N, C-alpha and C positions, 0 to 999 in steps of 0.2 A: 843974507844970501839965499837962504831956502825960500823965503817969501818970494823973492825976485824970480827964482827958478819955476816956482809953483806957477805965478802969475804968467811967465813966458810959455810954460807948457799948456795952460788953459787957453791962451790967446793963439797958440799954434793949432790946438783942436778945434777952436771955433772957426778959425780960418780954413782948416782943412773941411769943416762941415759946410761952410758956405761955398766953397769951391766944388765940392761933391754935389751939393744941392743944384747949383748952376749948371754943371755938366750933366747931371742925370734928368732934370726935369724942364730944362730951357734949351741948352745947345744940342742935346741928343735929338729930341723931337724936331727941331729945327733942320738940323743935317738930314735926318731920315726923310723929312717932309720934301727937301730938295733933292733928295736921291729919288724919291717916288715920283716927283715932277718931272725929272728928266728921264723917266721910264726905264730905270735899272731894276726894280722889283715891284711887286703889289701882294697884296694879301687878300685872299678870298675866304669871306667869312662862311660860316655853315648855313646852309639854306640860300646862298645867294649865287649869282652868275654874273660874269664880266664880259661884255661884248665890246669889243675895240673895233671902231670904224674910222676908216682913213680915207678921205676923199671920196666918200660914197662907197666904199668897199669894205667889207668886213675881213679884217686881217687877223683876228683872234677870238676865241671863245673859250673862257676858262669856267668850267662847270663845278670841278671838284673843289673842296675847300682845301687852303694850304698857302704856302709862300712859294712864289713864281718869280723866276729871274726873267723878265720880259725879253731882253735881247735873245736869250736862248729858246723861249717859248714862241714868240711871234716874229723874231728877226730883226733886222736893222730898224726897221719901222717903229719899234719901241721907243726910240729917243725923240721921235717927234709926234707920235700918237696922241700925247696928252697935251701938245701945243696946237697942233693942225688938225687934229681928229677929235673923237669923243669916245669916252668910255660910259656905256649904259650899264648900270648895275640893277639886275632885275631879281626880284623876290621869287624863289622857286618853291616856296612852301605851300603847303595845302590851303586853299581858301574855300570859304562857305558863303552861300548867299540864299535868300528866301524870297521868292516871288508870291505875293499875297493876292488871293481872290482873282484868279484869272477866269474871266467870264465865259462859260460855255452853257450850252443847253442839252439837256437830256432828250432821249427819244421821246418821251412824253411831252416835251414842251417846257419842262421846269427850268427857270433860271437858276443856275448853279455857279457857285464860285469854288475854284480849286487853288489851294494854296500848295506851291511845290518847293521843296528845299533841294539843293544840290550842291556838290562839291567840284572844284576846277583847280587845275595846276598848270604851270607852263611846261610843256613838252619839248617845243622846239624853240629856243630863244631868238633866232633870226626870223623865222616866220612870224613870231609874235611881234616883232618890232617893225617889220616891213610889209607885211601882206594884209593888216588891218589896222587902222587908225585907233580903234576902239575895241579890242578884242572882248573885253569883259562886257561891255555893253551890247556888242553884237552877238554873244553867247547868250545873254539875258533875253534879247528880243527873239533869238531863234527858239530858245526853249519856250517862251510864251506863244510863240506861233505854232510850235509842235503841239502844245498842250490844247489849244483851240482846235487845231486842224485834226488831230488824232483822237481826241477824247470826247469831241462833240457827237450828239446824236447816239450816245450809248445808253443803254436802259437805266434807269434810275437805281434800280437794285444793285447793278454791277458797279456803278459809280460809288455807292455807299459801302460796298463790300469788298470788291477785287482791287485795292489800291496797290498791291504789288504787281500785278499784271499790267495796270496802267503806268506804273513808274518804269517797268522794262520796256514799254512801248515807246515812252518819250525818250529814254536814254538812247534806245537803238536808232531813233530818227535822228537825233541831234549829234551822235559822237562823230560820225564821219565828216561833217561839215566843220565841226570844231577843231578836229585834227588838223584840217587844212589851214587854220589860223595860228597854229602853234599853241593851242589853249585846249588842253584835253579835259574832257568830262569826265568826273569820277561818280560817286555814288549819286543816285536819283531817288528821290522819295515823296510820294504825294502825302503830305502831311495833314491836309485838312480839305474837306469836302462839305460845302454848307450851302444853304439856300440863300439867295440874294433878294428875294422878294418878301418884304415885312408881313404883307397881307397873308400870303401863303405860309410863313411861319407860324402866325397866329391861328390859322386855320387847322394847321397840323397839331399845334398845342392843344387846341380845343378837342380834336378829335382823339388824341391820346389821353386827355382828362376824361372824356366821356367814355372811352374804352376802360379804363381804370375803374371808373365808377362801376360800369357793367360787369367787369371781373369781380370787383369787391362784392357787388349785391349777389352775383351768382355763388360766390364762395359762402357768403353768409347764409343764403336760402339753402344751400347743400348742408351747411352745418345744422340748420334748423330742422330740415328733413332727416338728417342721421339721427338727431335728438329724439324726434317724434318716432322714429322706427324703433329705437332703443327703449323708448318709454312705453310704446304701445306693446312690444314684445315682453317686457318685463311685466306689464298689467295682465297680459294674457295669461303668462307662465304663472302669476300670482293668483289669478281667478281659478286656473285649473287645479291649483293645489289647494285652495281653500274650498272648492267643489268636492274634492276628494276627501278633505277633513270632514265637510258636512255630511258627506255619505257614510262615512265610517262611524261618525259619533253616535248613531243609535245603536250600532252593534257593540261599541264599547260600553256604552251605558248599560246596555241590556246584559252584557257579560259580568259587569260590576254587580248589578242588582241580583243577577243569578246566584253569584258567589255569596253575596250577602244574605240571601234568602235561606241559605243552608243553616245558618245559625240565627234561630228566632229571637234571641236576645239582642243580639247585635242589630237585627233588621228592625225591632221595636225602638231601640234607642235611637237608630238613626232617623226613623221617621218621626219621632217625637221631636228630636232637635230641629228636623226641617220644619215641622209643624210650628214650634216655638219661633223659629226664624222668620217664618212667613207672617205670624201673627205680630211679631215686634217690629217687622218692616212695613207692614200696612198702615193705612191711614185711619183705622177704626180706632176708637177709644176703649181702653181696657179697664175694667173695674175688678178690684180684687175683694173677695167676699170671704170672711172667715168660714171655716168648715161647719156643718151641722147647724146652719142658721137660715132655716127654710123661710121665715117671715121677711128677713132682709133680702133674700134673693127675689121673692115675689114683689116686694116693694120696688126693688132696683128694676126688675123687668117690666113692672106697670109704668115706671117713670120713663123708661127707655122707649116703651111703645107709644107712650102719649107724645114724646118729643120728637121721635126719629121713625122713619118709615121701618116696616118690618124688615129684618136682614134676609138675604137670600137663603135659600134651602142649603144644607150643608152638601159639601162634595166628598166624595170618597177618593183617597188617595192610598191606593195599595189596599192592604188589609184592615187599616185603621180608618174609621170616619173622622172627618175634620169637623169639630163643633162649630156651631154658628157663633157669630161676635155679638 
């Protein structure tokens, strides 16, 4: 018995699920569709607008999102408008478009291309539907004509620099005409200004490259000149200091010798050391002879005289004569 009751409960639950599914996802949408078809209600989504037209006459415009009961909103014509009339669903959201390379000429005669970016949205749904067959295409053509008409013959420098002013000029000229069609123009921005002639572009590139080379060479030459000025200034200052040192050197040496001359023993020792230093650093040959050996001295002197020319006369260095080598 318990198993039978359990199976019965499961069967009843499954049956209830099937019935609920059929009611919620099949019957309810079908019923609501028939109700909408007979014009009892409608739902306007966010950013949409419904325009109801019956026998060539606009009977209702629903712009705000929400649920509307059509017989209350547009009257008894709601029951036949979906059968004998038409409901236009318009997108009221902001749209954007970019027109590439609109051909204009500068005041100097240079062929230029202007790329313009603009925003637009539907401001009057009725005018948008019935005053122009293609409002979006007409707006693009109007903007293109305004660009050519108002931006031609401008100085080349103004075209390349004053984009904000040119954008305001185009927007001011196009806004009034677009409002008549129910298609309002938003922001307008000149996005790109470029040259259309390839030969002119190559010439400008060559001039820019040459100018960069000239500037680079000028910078390098200025650096070399600055280095030369710094080097010559340093050399001049060094030469001045060396000249000062050379000028005061005799005074320093004379003062030192004067102080040394006050002590005869120190003076003699100093000059002997200098004499021995000069002898040892010279190129002459030095012969050491034992003391008190006159014969060996004479023989050595005779051999030196026969082989070499006589030595120069001795020079005096201070108070002591320098012996001949």
